[in-house]
N, C-alpha and C positions, 0 to 999 in steps of 0.2 A: 503492501499499498503506499500511497506516496504521503499520507500522512499520518503514522505510528494509530492504530486507533488503542493498543495499552495506552499511546499517551493520552490520548481523548479521556475513553474512561476514565482513568488514574485524576486527568484533571476534576470531570466534575463531582469523581469521585471525593475532591478536596474542597471543592464549595461546598458541595454538604455539609461536610466536615467543619468547615471553616464558621460558615449559617450557624451549625449548631453548638460550636462553639461562642456563638456570639449571641446567639438568640433561644437558640431554643433545653440548655441544659437546664432542670428541673429541681425543685429542692429534696433536700434528701429527708425519705418520707417516716421525720422521728417527731416524734412526740416529747415535752418538755414534763409534762406537766397533765397527770389526768386529768379529765373530765368528767364527772355523773353523771351529767345528763345530757337528751342530744342537745349540739350547735344550734341557735337560738338562729331563725329565718332560717335554718336548710331541715324541709323534708326531709323525709328516707330518699325519695330520686335523687333530691336537689345534691344530696350528700352522698349516693354515689355517685353521681354527674361529674361532679368537684373531686371523687378518689382516683375514678378511672380516667375525665376529658370522654364519656361517649354514653351509651345509651344502648342495650343488651335486654336478654329476657330475662335477666335478671333486676335491673327497672323494670319492671315489669311488677315479678314476686313483690319486691320491695311496696309497692305501690295498692298493688294486694292488701297484701301484709297487711297495710296503713291503712286502711278502708276496715277494714276484717280490726285492727282494734281499736277504731271508731264507730264500733257496733252500727256499721255503714251499708255490711254486707257480712254473712259468714261460706267459710272454707268445708268443705266439706273433701275430706279428701280418701275415692278408694279406690278399690282394687284396681279396673283400669281406666279412670279418669279420676277427676277433679271437677265437684262441683260449686257453682257461686249462687249463691241466692240475697237477694232486697230483700233488708232487714225491714226496714221502713217503711216498708207494703205499698205504697202509693209510689215509687218513681217518682218520687220528689229528690231529688241534689240536695242535700245538707250545705245550707248555708256556710260561707267561709271553709270552702275546700280548697288544697289548691289548685291551679287550671287542672296541671297533670292528670291529678286522681278526677280531678271533679268529668276530667275525657275519658276515663278513664272508665269510670262507671258508667256516662252515659254512651258508651260504645259498645260491653261486654254484658249489664247488666242487663235480667229485668225484671220487672216484676210482680209478672206475671206464672212468678215458677222459677224454681234453679233453673242451668245452666248451665253446660260443659265445656268448661274450658279450654279451648284448641288453643294447638303452637300460633305465636302470634307471627304475624309477616311483617317483612320489614318494613311495610305503608306502617304498617298502626304504631312497631320502634322508632321508625320518622317522627310520626307525629309527636311520640309522645316527647323526644329528645324538642321538635322547635317550638314545645310547649316550654319546656325548659329555659330550651336558649329564648324566648323571647321574657323570660324573668330576669330574674337578678342572676343567675348564673352566664347567664350575655357578659355581665363584666368580672369574669376571674379567669378566659380565656381570651391569648392572643395567637390565633393561625400561625398570622404572620403567609397568610396568603403568594402577595407580592415574593418571597423569598422562596415559597414553593414553587411561584407560577414560570419565576425568574429560570429555577433546576428544570422542569420539562422544556420553556424555550430553548436552552442551552440541549438537553439533547437532543433537538429534533431540529438545531441548524448544525450539531455535528453530526449527526445521520447524515443530513442532507448533503452536509461540505463533503465527506469522504464518499459519501457514494459517486457525486458529480466530480470528483478533482477525479477518483481515479474508472473512471468511464464505468463503473462497472454495468448501465444500467441500455449504455446500444455506443454506435462511437456517434451518431446523431446528436452536435453537439445541445443545440434546442431545443428535443428532447430525453435529452441525456440531462437535464436542468430543471426539467420539469418530473419530473420523473422521481429525479431526487428530490427535490421541493413536498411530492410528493410523499417520498417516502416518508419525509422526517416529520407531516404532518401526522404519519402516520403510529412513528416512534413517540413524540411524543404523548397523542391521544391514549395510545398504551402507557405509558410513566405518568398521564395521571388517573384512568381509571383503575394501574393497581396500586397504585399509592391511594384510593380512597377504596378500597374493599380491603388491604391489608392493614390501615388501620383501622376501619369497622372490625373488626376480628379480633383487634389485638389481643383481647382485654378472654374474649373467647378460647384462645392458644394457652394464655396466662393461665387462664381457669380450667380447662385441661389439665395442664403439667403440674399444676396442684390437685387433681382427682375432685374434681365441686364439678367439675363437669366431663363426660366418658372420651379417653384420655385418644379412642378411635377421632373426634373432631380434629385434634393437630389435622392428623393426615386431611380430611376432608377439607382443610382451610385452606390449605400447603397446594395442596393438588385447585381449588379453587385460582386459586389465588395466581398460581400457577401456569394457567389455562391459556389464555392469552397468548403472553410472550413463549411459549413452548408452539403453540398455532403458529403464531407467527416463525420464531426461530425454521419448522417442520418444512414451510412456505418457500424462507425464500436462499434455507441452507442449499436446496437442489440445486439453483442458481450458483451461488456464489458466497460458499460456508464462512468463510475469512469475514468479511462484512455477516455475514447472519450471526456468526458469535459478536462480534462488532455493536449490533446490535441487540442484538440482548439479553447482552452490560449496558446497556444506555439504561435498556429499557426497566432491570432489576434494581439499577444501581437506586433509582427514582425510586423506585417500586418501595422500597426497604427503606430509604433514608427521608423522603418529604414527610411523613408524617412524626419524626421526631422533630422538625422543626415546632411544631401549637407547645403554647408554655404556658404560665397561670404568671396573671398580673399581681399588682402586690393585694388586689385583695382576695383574690384565687387561695394564694399563697396564703393569707390567712384563714382560709374557708378550709384551704387541706389539714392546719392544723387544728382547726376545730374540731375536725373528721377523725382526725391522725386522734386528738389525746381522749376523742370518745370510746374507740375503735382498744383503744389499747383496757381502760374499761370494761367492753364485756370482755375483751381473749382473757382481764387475768382476774375480775369476781364475776361476771355471768355470766360464762359459755359454759358449765361443766352444769347449772340449776335448769339453765334454755335448756338443751339438753334431755337434765331427769322429766323434763316439769312438761317439754314437748317434744318426743317421738317422734319419729319417721312414718308419714300412715296415717294419726290421730286430728282433730281437731285440735289444736293452739289450747294450752289447757290455761296458762298463767304467766304472767308482764310483756302481756300480748305490746304495752308503750312502745320496748328493745328489740322485739324482734324482726318493726322492720327494717332498725336499721342496721339490725345484725345477719339480715338478707344485700343488704344494703352495700356493708363492709367488708362484704369475705370473708363473716367470720365462721367458722365453720357447727352447726346447729342440726339436728334432726330434720327438725320438721324445717325448716325453710329452704333444706339443702334440697327434701322432699319436694318441695312446691319447685326449687327450680331443675333442678333436674328434668323431671316427670309430666310437666305440663309448661315446658319454658321454652324457645326457641337454641336453639343452644349456637348459633353462628347468628350474624349479622343477614346471607342471604334470603 
């Protein structure tokens, strides 16, 4: 190649590394003082949003557990399903519910009888995230879209330049540059798609590795995240294997590096510290009692005010884990 693909790939990786040092490094998850009550102003769903920087199936599980703690609904685990029942008897949304809890109540609960809880689709999880983003949680993160966009454009430009400079798309100069430009656009789009999918499902991978989700979820997620890059590589390598490997490296670097640029604002760091302080209390003082009082496969018996936060903050306890694993989607797809 006229310009080494390895040099361009290393340059893109160096860009993301520099960007991470400048804007992406996150505070250490260390709680200095134990908090014995839930953080003020943070619902369980908001606490999870701060804790994980996103929404997933356990966010919905935490919302349902909080609605149960408020005596708005009942949750009845069965052998093959989990059922929700409206305890208001009239389907009227109680006053003062956070936006995400009101949305889930309206979406999933029916006043005229028990409803079987199904695995949530991506649209439901996205709607919950939008409800959280429109509230105080909007102030907790800086996504650094400008830095990410620059990385995607750099990946596309590198693919276009290398393809045009080496003439891999044909002898005609105009044709070569046009195809190279389209190739660059494709590489940039695949990089953006890969970064979105990896960022949306990174927490599910972590939970699987910790055993809160089935570990086969890791293989499923990796297969889905790598599906389009793999298809691209198989398509390109048939005519130009070296160029295919080069563009694949650009896509993969952006896929796994771009999501790391999201960081907390000053308010977000304070909210995270409060959530971690309360999580420390749940882990040290309350976890054994939560497990004894609320085993998996039964209705919650006591201390329900702590259960939603235990689910939200990934504290291992039987009742919430059962709700999260058996009824919640394990991926964002």
